[in-house]
C-alpha positions, 0 to 999 in steps of 0.5 A: 500499500503506497503511502500518500504521495509515494504512489506506484507510478513514481518507479517508472516516471524516469524521475529518480528524484521521486519513489514509490513507498509502502507502509511498514511491514514486520514485526512492528506491523499486522502487514507482513508482505508487500508487492508491486506490479508493472505491465509491460511486454517482451523483457530482457533485463530488469534494473532497479534503483532503491531509495538511498539516504546518506549515511544509511546505505546498509540499513536501506539494503537490510530493508530491500533484502530478500526481495524476489522479481516475477514475470507473469502473463496474468493479473491473477496471483498463482501464475508467476515465474520466478525471475529473481530471488535475493537470498543471504547477501544484501543487495546493491541499492542500484540492482540490475539483473537479466530476465530474459522471457515474456511477461506482461507483468513484472512484480516485485515482492518482499516479506518479513514473516514472525516465524522466520529467522532472516540472515544478519543484516536484514531489517526485521521491520521495514519499508520498501521505497522504489525510486525507478524501475527500468525494464529493457526488451523489444517493443515489437512482439515476435522480435528477439536479439541485441537489436530486437531484429530477428524474428521468433520461429514461426510456431512459437505460440503467439510468436513469443521467444526468448528475447536473448536466444529466440527459444520459443516460450511455448508452442503452437498445437501440434509442434514441440522442440526448443524452437518448435520445428518438430512435429508431434510424433506419430499418433499425437497431436494437440498443444504440447503434443499431450493429446492421442490420436483414436487410431482409426484413420483409413490405411493405419494412417496417423491423424494430422498432428495439429487437429488430430483429425484424419487427413484421408477419411476414416478407416471402414466402420468408422465415422465422426470428425475424429473417426471416433464413432463406430458404425451403428448396427446395420451399417458398415464400410466408408462413412458407414454408409452401406447397409447390412444384409439381413440373412445372417445365419442364427442373427449373427452380427455383422462385421461393421468394416466389411459387412460380412457375417461374423462372430467374435473370438473374445480371446483373439480379439479379432473377427472371424467369418460365420462357419469358418474353423480356425486352424489355429484354435488353442489346445483344448478347444474346438468348433465354430470360432473354437468356442467349444471345450475339448474333453479332458480325458483324450488318450495320451494327453492328445488334444482333441479334433478342431472340427468335431472335438473327437479324440484321434487316438482313443480315451484314457481309462475309464472313459470311452465315446467319440469325445471321451465323456463316457465311462465304461466300468473296468476297461476302456478303449485305448490305441498305441502310437503304431495306429493298431486296433483298440486293445482292452486294458486293465484299469489301474490301481485306484488312487485311494489307499483306502479302496486299495486296502479294502479290495486287498482284504477282501480278496484274502477273505475270499481266498481263505473261504475257498481254501476251506470249502476245498479242504472240507470237500477232501476230508468229506470224500476220505471219511465217506471212502474209509466208512465204505471200506469198513462196512464191507469187510465187516460183511465178509467177516460176518457171513459163511462162518463155516468157511472160516472154520474150515480155514481155521482148523487147516491152519497151523495152530499158531495162525489161530492166534492172529485171527483172534486178533484180526478185527483190532489188527484190521482196524488198525490197518485201516486207521493207519490209512 
């Protein structure tokens, strides 16, 4: 805030005897910051003449210490670009700095904040007195150089460039580089080349690097200013001006580029004509557009036929059928690498240990029962044979006693004792058998 007759314009009236002055800021005031601004154009250098008092030069330098100079194209705070910042050393009262760039406004700024400790020599409470601020630059827009006789590059934004070396402050849409001499890379366009094309130009061409539009119309199936609108259902081709047929089988959709009847293979992210069996079906799929899943039970871990899903070399146990989706109990069909006819094979041992143990136990019980039955049959046969022999012998002994008397009478006397024991002997002999 300037004080009375110390108005802001005194700093640019070319009269060094008149200065602008603000009220005090710092520890002794509720006001902590001060700024001054002038509306100009292209800038090369800035000269600031601060107020001096005889015998008080160091005090004055301490008052101005820590100031900053900014450039801005807007009167709204927050868009400034720092040109110069005074640091620890106290500035001279006749100060000049190079500040090459473009800015409509030059802003002087200083502060004294309570919470900040300033270097030695800084005045904690200060007033700012600017006697003259001289800004040197080219009066004509789009010029640069020592004599302002060079033209800024044609693609510089607003024809503004560095007043010293001619580098562009910013580029027109579609251009980049230090002197804005380079087009945006393919697929990009616009201001600072930050916008990406929609990639639907005819023949896969890049969009215009300035406008983002397709120079040679849109690709088939697309329309719109930026070729970003897909054809509506029922239309296809250039600018979507052709009508699709209504005779596609099963009401499948149309290719909006060619008008062909199609289905979509999602995993391939491309369109395949209807009724077309793709020879590149991935393992485990078959059929139209490879949208059918093969059985997981093909023999030798083969993938199924891509046309009908059949397993080319039979099935894994215990599966059967053309696509190995049915179980057949204890046997299954298989073929070997030689292509010989199928043979029957036994099921593998169950993978469940409990099933395996139960199977062995049951088999053992059945075998034991069979052994016992066979043993009993053999014992029964021997018993019946022995009983039959004993009965026959008894019948012989009991019949025709006279005959035995004649026999015994004709035998030597010692034989009679043997006959008396024959039953015992016979039974012992039978038992021994």
